[in-house]
C-alpha positions, 0 to 999 in steps of 0.5 A: 740381470742381478737386479731381478727380484727372482733368479727363476719364475716357474710358470705352470707350477700347478700342472703335472710336470710343473709340480715335479719341477717345483718339488725338485727345485725345492729339495735340491736348490734351497738357496735358489731365489724363485717364485711359482706362477700360474692362474689360480692363486689357490692352486699355487698355494696348494703347491707351496704346501706340497713342497713344504715352503709356505712362504714361497712367493706366488705370481698370478699370470694368465696367458690371456692377459699380456699385462700379467705376463709382462709383470711376471716376466720383468721380475725373473732372470729366467722363466721356465714354462710348462704350460702347453700346448704351446701353440695355444698358450705359449706365444704371449709368454715367449713375447713377454720374456723377449721383450723384457729381456728374460731368459726362458725355456720350455718343453715343447715338441711342437715344431709347427709353433716354433717355426711360426714364432721364429720370425716374430720373436727372434729379433725382439730377443736378440735386441733385449739379450733374452736367450729363449730355448725350446725342447728342454726335456726328453725331447730334445735334450738327449738327441741334441746334446749327444750329437754335440758331445759326440762331435766334440770327441770326434774332432778331438780324436780324428781332427774333423767332424763326423758327417753322418750321425744316427741317434738310436733310442734304446731301452726305456721304462716310464709312463705317459702324461696327459699334457703330452697327449693333449699337445700331440692331439692339438698339433694333429688338429691344426695339421689336419685343418691347415696344409701350411702347418702340415707341411711344417710338421713334415719338413726335415728342415722346418727349424732351419734359419730363414734363407738357409739352404736345406741339407740332404736329410729326407723324412723321418723313418716310418717303417722298419730298417736294419742298422749294420752299425748297431746290428739291430732292426729299427722301428720309428721313434715317436720323438724323432719328428721334433728331435731330428729338426732340433739337431739340424737347427743347432747345426745351422746356428753353429754355422754348419761346422759339420759341413753342408752335407752333414746328415742326422737321423733317428729311430728306435732300436728293436730286439727283433724284426717282428717287434720292429714291424709291431712297433711301426704298425702301432705308431703308424696307426695311432699317428694316422688316427690323430688326424681324423676327428672321430678317431681323435676323440676315441684316443682321447678317451683311452689316453690320459687326461691333461694333469694325469701322468705316471705315479711316483713309483713309475717315475723313480723306477724308470730309466732310458738309454739313448745312443749317437753313432758318428761316422766319416769315411774312415772313422766312427765313434759311439756315445751313450746317454744313460738317464735314471727315472722315467724319461718323460717326467722323472727325468724331464722335470729335472732336465728342464730345471737344470736348463732354467738354472743354466740360463739363470746362473751360467756364463754362456757364449751367445747373446739374445735370440731363440737357441736350442740346448746345444747352441746356447748352453752346451758344456754348461748344461752337460755338467749340470745333467750329471748332477740329476743322474743323466750321463753322456759318455763315449763307448769305447767297446 
């Protein structure tokens, strides 16, 4: 696609996360041929001033106008989308990219939408050669790539893959964005009205390719549990609902190399049993509240609005640690993912930008279709993430 006008088009550049991606690209990649896109030309021009690129190309496009999406997609080698909730606005954008042979990445964590569009969009992308990759932020890059990274080292050391991997969220510091809240509320609203959507959200294998028998994993952890490997109490991790599904899809798309009995689970490390109980109770209450209209309305009043998020100091001073522990009958290995900046926004915006750059610039081994970060980008993306202070390492001690 060397004849495309732009290497990357950033769609949703006027939103909270979109502006962060734009700021990073402007600062760190001055050689990039790119454009910003969104509904409002006035707001796009404001972004140009913020990133100090007054001549940066702008594209006006709207999810409600398919012709504008086609015109946008056909100009880009890769399109980065930050326009959510994706179940509400994402399908026309995804279809335009699939049709035009334009690579695509986003930040969705909406499993019900992803499962819905696979059958419709995947064949189009395979025909055109477009690589479409969801979940290119904090959900689910640390989970997905930590398993990929661990299994490569496990195979190198022990001659086979781990049959069970546990993902554990460790220490972190950051803030909450209104965009994430809006997506969560929209998923809950859909699930409360449609039993099919609720079933998809709850199904551990909702993102498995059609026709493939499900594995051995059950529902994500909802209560507390003691983890012998980490010698720690654990509670439920809010991102596990999407991360575990993505890891299982990566394994399936790779041809089940870890075996049909491979298992993956994910939870939050807690410093005491009391904190695990508090975490489980608090998260359970919030999640239950999102499924009922009155409590959902109350939560919307106290949580950030779309367009709001953590300030620059919170983003820059944030960090996260994520762990993956792999075992078989005889061996074990542990991997650490360490990231600087707030995981949800400071780090996520850079992860998403690097995913877009990877799709636009790197030699990848897969053709068109709907992929995951591990199955589509693997080692090239791992190398890129080190450039934005996100490091994967084997824990020797």
